[in-house]
FIRODO-467833 format. One record per residue (C-alpha): x, y, z. Coordinates in steps of 0.5 Angstrom, whole numbers, padded with zeros to 4 digits, always signed. Example, Ala and Ser with C-alpha at 12.3 -4.5 7.8 and 13.67 -1.06 7.14 Angstrom:
BEGIN
+0025-0009+0016;+0027-0002+0014;
//
This chain:
BEGIN
+0000+0000+0000;+0003+0007-0002;+0002+0012+0003;+0008+0016+0002;+0005+0021-0003;+0009+0027-0004;+0005+0033-0002;+0004+0040+0001;-0001+0045+0003;-0001+0052+0000;-0004+0056+0006;-0004+0064+0008;-0005+0068+0014;-0012+0070+0011;-0016+0070+0005;-0014+0074-0001;-0007+0073+0000;-0006+0069-0006;-0007+0062-0005;-0011+0060-0011;-0006+0063-0015;+0000+0060-0012;-0004+0053-0011;-0007+0053-0018;+0000+0056-0021;+0004+0050-0018;-0001+0045-0020;+0000+0047-0027;+0007+0048-0027;+0009+0041-0024;+0004+0038-0029;+0008+0042-0035;+0014+0038-0032;+0010+0032-0034;+0008+0030-0027;+0002+0027-0025;-0001+0032-0020;-0007+0031-0015;-0011+0037-0014;-0014+0038-0007;-0018+0043-0003;-0019+0044+0004;-0026+0046+0006;-0033+0045+0002;-0031+0050-0004;-0034+0047-0010;-0031+0053-0015;-0023+0052-0014;-0023+0045-0015;-0026+0047-0022;-0019+0051-0024;-0015+0045-0020;-0018+0040-0025;-0016+0045-0031;-0009+0046-0028;-0008+0038-0028;-0013+0034-0032;-0015+0031-0026;-0021+0031-0022;-0021+0037-0016;-0023+0034-0010;-0025+0037-0003;-0022+0035+0004;-0027+0037+0009;-0026+0035+0016;-0032+0038+0019;-0037+0035+0013;-0033+0028+0013;-0030+0027+0020;-0022+0028+0021;-0022+0020+0020;-0024+0020+0013;-0019+0026+0011;-0013+0021+0009;-0017+0016+0006;-0020+0021+0001;-0013+0024+0000;-0011+0017-0002;-0017+0016-0006;-0016+0022-0010;-0008+0022-0011;-0008+0014-0013;-0003+0014-0019;+0000+0021-0018;+0007+0023-0017;+0005+0029-0013;-0001+0032-0009;-0002+0040-0008;-0007+0042-0003;-0010+0049-0003;-0012+0051+0004;-0018+0055+0006;-0018+0062+0009;-0013+0063+0014;-0008+0057+0016;-0011+0057+0023;-0018+0059+0021;-0023+0053+0022;-0031+0052+0024;-0034+0057+0028;-0033+0055+0035;-0030+0048+0034;-0022+0050+0035;-0018+0048+0030;-0023+0043+0027;-0023+0043+0019;-0018+0049+0019;-0012+0048+0014;-0007+0047+0020;-0012+0041+0022;-0012+0038+0015;-0004+0039+0014;-0003+0035+0021;-0008+0030+0019;-0004+0029+0012;+0003+0030+0016;+0004+0035+0010;+0009+0041+0010;+0006+0048+0009;+0008+0053+0004;+0005+0060+0007;+0003+0065+0002;+0004+0072+0005;+0002+0078+0002;+0008+0083+0003;+0005+0089-0001;+0005+0093+0005;+0010+0091+0010;+0018+0090+0010;+0021+0087+0016;+0015+0086+0020;+0014+0080+0015;+0019+0076+0019;+0014+0077+0026;+0008+0075+0022;+0012+0069+0019;+0015+0067+0025;+0008+0067+0029;+0005+0063+0024;+0011+0058+0024;+0011+0057+0031;+0004+0058+0033;+0003+0050+0033;+0009+0046+0033;+0005+0040+0030;+0004+0044+0024;+0011+0045+0019;+0011+0051+0015;+0017+0049+0010;+0017+0055+0006;+0014+0062+0004;+0012+0065-0002;+0012+0072-0002;+0006+0075-0006;+0005+0082-0009;+0013+0084-0008;+0014+0091-0011;+0021+0092-0013;+0028+0088-0013;+0029+0093-0007;+0023+0091-0003;+0025+0084-0004;+0032+0085-0001;+0028+0088+0005;+0024+0082+0006;+0029+0077+0005;+0034+0080+0010;+0028+0080+0015;+0026+0073+0014;+0033+0070+0014;+0032+0071+0022;+0025+0067+0022;+0028+0061+0020;+0023+0059+0014;+0026+0059+0007;+0023+0063+0002;+0021+0059-0004;+0018+0064-0009;+0017+0071-0010;+0011+0074-0014;+0012+0081-0017;+0006+0086-0016;+0002+0085-0023;-0005+0086-0026;-0010+0081-0023;-0010+0074-0026;-0017+0074-0030;-0021+0070-0025;-0027+0074-0024;-0032+0074-0018;-0039+0075-0016;-0044+0074-0010;-0041+0067-0008;-0034+0068-0010;-0030+0066-0017;-0034+0065-0023;-0034+0057-0024;-0030+0054-0030;-0036+0051-0033;-0039+0058-0035;-0032+0061-0038;-0028+0055-0040;-0024+0059-0045;-0022+0065-0041;-0021+0060-0035;-0016+0056-0039;-0012+0062-0040;-0013+0065-0033;-0010+0058-0031;-0004+0059-0036;-0002+0066-0033;-0002+0063-0026;+0003+0057-0028;+0007+0062-0032;+0007+0067-0026;+0009+0062-0021;+0014+0058-0025;+0018+0065-0026;+0018+0067-0019;+0018+0060-0015;+0024+0055-0014;+0020+0049-0017;+0025+0044-0015;+0025+0047-0008;+0018+0046-0007;+0018+0039-0010;+0023+0037-0005;+0019+0040+0000;+0013+0036-0002;+0018+0029-0003;+0020+0030+0004;+0013+0029+0007;+0014+0022+0009;+0009+0017+0010;+0001+0018+0012;-0001+0016+0019;-0001+0009+0020;-0007+0005+0018;-0009+0010+0012;-0012+0006+0006;-0015+0009+0000;-0023+0011+0001;-0027+0007-0004;-0034+0007-0005;-0037+0001-0003;-0043-0003-0007;-0044-0008-0013;-0039-0008-0019;-0038-0001-0022;-0042+0001-0028;-0039+0006-0033;-0042+0013-0033;-0044+0017-0039;-0045+0024-0041;-0052+0027-0044;-0048+0028-0051;-0047+0020-0052;-0054+0017-0049;-0057+0018-0056;-0051+0015-0060;-0051+0009-0055;-0058+0008-0055;-0058+0007-0062;-0052+0002-0062;-0055-0002-0057;-0062-0005-0057;-0060-0008-0050;-0060-0001-0047;-0067+0000-0050;-0069-0006-0046;-0066-0005-0040;-0060-0009-0041;-0053-0007-0044;-0047-0010-0047;-0040-0008-0047;-0039-0001-0045;-0036+0004-0050;-0030+0004-0046;-0029-0003-0048;-0028-0005-0040;-0033-0011-0041;-0037-0009-0035;-0044-0013-0033;-0049-0014-0038;-0054-0012-0033;-0056-0005-0033;-0057-0001-0027;-0063+0004-0026;-0061+0011-0029;-0060+0017-0025;-0060+0023-0028;-0055+0028-0025;-0056+0036-0027;-0050+0039-0030;-0048+0045-0035;-0047+0052-0033;-0053+0053-0028;-0051+0047-0024;-0044+0046-0022;-0043+0044-0015;-0043+0037-0014;-0037+0033-0010;-0034+0027-0015;-0035+0022-0009;-0043+0023-0010;-0043+0020-0017;-0038+0015-0015;-0042+0013-0010;-0048+0012-0014;-0044+0008-0019;-0042+0004-0014;-0049+0002-0011;-0051+0000-0018;-0053+0006-0022;-0052+0008-0029;-0050+0016-0028;-0052+0020-0034;-0051+0028-0034;-0055+0033-0037;-0056+0040-0038;-0062+0044-0036;-0060+0050-0040;-0060+0046-0046;-0063+0039-0046;-0071+0039-0047;-0072+0032-0044;-0069+0028-0038;-0064+0022-0040;-0068+0016-0043;-0070+0011-0038;-0069+0016-0032;-0071+0013-0025;-0068+0018-0021;-0066+0025-0021;-0060+0029-0017;-0060+0036-0018;-0054+0039-0014;-0052+0046-0013;-0050+0052-0017;-0052+0059-0020;-0060+0058-0022;-0061+0065-0020;-0056+0067-0026;-0059+0063-0031;-0067+0064-0028;-0069+0066-0035;-0066+0061-0039;-0068+0055-0034;-0075+0058-0034;-0075+0058-0042;-0074+0051-0042;-0081+0049-0041;-0081+0042-0044;-0075+0040-0039;-0079+0043-0033;-0085+0039-0035;-0081+0033-0035;-0078+0034-0028;-0085+0036-0025;-0088+0029-0028;-0082+0025-0026;-0083+0028-0019;-0090+0027-0019;-0089+0020-0021;-0086+0018-0014;-0079+0017-0017;-0073+0019-0012;-0071+0026-0013;-0065+0029-0009;-0064+0037-0009;-0059+0041-0006;-0059+0049-0006;-0059+0051-0013;-0063+0044-0014;-0068+0046-0009;-0069+0053-0012;-0070+0050-0019;-0076+0045-0016;-0080+0051-0013;-0086+0055-0016;-0082+0061-0018;-0075+0064-0018;-0074+0071-0018;-0081+0071-0021;-0080+0067-0026;-0083+0060-0027;-0079+0054-0025;-0081+0046-0024;-0087+0047-0019;-0085+0041-0015;-0085+0045-0009;-0090+0049-0006;-0085+0055-0005;-0082+0061-0008;-0075+0063-0008;-0072+0070-0009;-0065+0073-0009;-0063+0077-0002;-0058+0082+0000;-0056+0077+0006;-0051+0072+0005;-0053+0065+0009;-0046+0062+0010;-0044+0056+0015;-0043+0049+0017;-0049+0046+0020;-0051+0040+0024;-0057+0036+0022;-0061+0031+0023;-0067+0027+0019;-0073+0029+0021;-0077+0023+0018;-0076+0018+0013;-0074+0020+0006;-0070+0017+0000;-0064+0019+0003;-0064+0017+0010;-0068+0014+0015;-0071+0019+0021;-0066+0020+0026;-0060+0020+0021;-0055+0025+0023;-0050+0029+0018;-0046+0035+0017;-0048+0040+0012;-0046+0047+0009;-0050+0053+0007;-0048+0058+0002;-0053+0062-0001;-0056+0069-0002;-0063+0067-0004;-0069+0066+0001;-0074+0060+0000;-0081+0062+0002;-0083+0058+0006;-0076+0055+0008;-0079+0048+0010;-0085+0044+0008;-0090+0040+0012;-0085+0034+0012;-0078+0038+0013;-0072+0035+0011;-0067+0037+0017;-0067+0039+0024;-0061+0044+0024;-0058+0046+0031;-0054+0052+0029;-0054+0058+0029;-0061+0057+0031;-0065+0051+0032;-0070+0050+0026;-0073+0045+0021;-0071+0046+0014;-0072+0043+0007;-0078+0039+0004;-0079+0032+0004;-0085+0030-0001;-0087+0023-0004;-0080+0021-0007;-0077+0029-0007;-0072+0031-0002;-0070+0038-0003;-0066+0042+0002;-0061+0048+0002;-0056+0044+0006;-0050+0041+0002;-0047+0035+0005;-0042+0030+0003;-0044+0023+0002;-0037+0020+0003;-0039+0021+0011;-0045+0017+0010;-0045+0012+0004;-0052+0009+0006;-0055+0015+0003;-0053+0013-0004;-0054+0006-0003;-0061+0008-0001;-0063+0013-0006;-0061+0008-0012;-0065+0002-0008;-0071+0007-0008;-0069+0008-0016;-0070+0001-0017;-0076+0000-0013;-0080+0006-0014;
//
């Protein structure tokens, strides 16, 4: 078992210091050297992993010790890093900032310790010189279990400024691994919930990642950074890669390929299918089709969710509610994750055939799991525009940001969980659904105030909470089993 994956964590004293630029740039720069780079992100963020995937050609994965529990961090890391030469983990917020009121839990420092990974500290040096030594010394010495192996100075104004910073850091005992000059910001536009996802600006995002890679390669000692990663050593004893449990895995297929496959395989139309297009010789028994919303409006989905559905025997088919006027052929269940339906409300509303198909599927009792953006899509309307009408609720944009981790318990039985099931979730939205809960709520939430939240009706489970199914694999197995029997 390989547990000595070369790895490092890119952290910062605070948000806005340049973590994403440095982490993504390092990933792309190492990939350009011919290394297989495994990209990871601390915390629940869905957007940064999209840029990481562009940089590496591999799926960006999250490592969230709150949503999944500390015990799953090393296994999930090894699962994502399987077959890779190097792993780069981008941190969240400041190095020691974790879940509110929970100490170090889910902080970048916590994950770095769980992975026994050295930390590269990215410091915005734009308004300091000698003080940088006190800053770095403080972060490096705060927790002796966190190894700050080097610093990358960002937004350095000139050669003279660099000289002053290096002189100061000589006394801090932390090597300078890179210096990035003050340059026009790399083109990564933001809006109300952070960076614009890759799916909405793919061509521009490719250019932005290339610019990050060039900036980092020019300003950093990549050999020294790689050497630091290779000094990480073994992960904690007993660590083994996480794997989705369940029946033999069936291949996934995209919406663009479904018609071609259907025409090529008569068995597919009869509920059977032969060898996959990839030629892997999988079982000829076709599992229930689970349609997963994708495209520009629905970009938030952890990779492990799809893997768990597939491992449970489902045939996962992605579709785009902005473009596809019908659900994938044979859809037995529907998963609609997070994203930005408020940005695309007009287009989603205009696709009346698909809205009608979703409503008919839900009315039939088929399993439907919707999170955040999915909840909005199932409402009667969003910002005055008709949506699917599955839920007797309306939604609208709000000035207020709802953000934070949540402890939740299933109020009643649903297609995802039995009553009493406890899960941890995360809310991140600027919309309001009215009412916020149905006659049968999805979750009872403990913080910040005790309340019920979401909707359970027939086969529908809709909620604002984002959850990570790796923490409770039975969720996916239960959903797929309901797809078989509904």
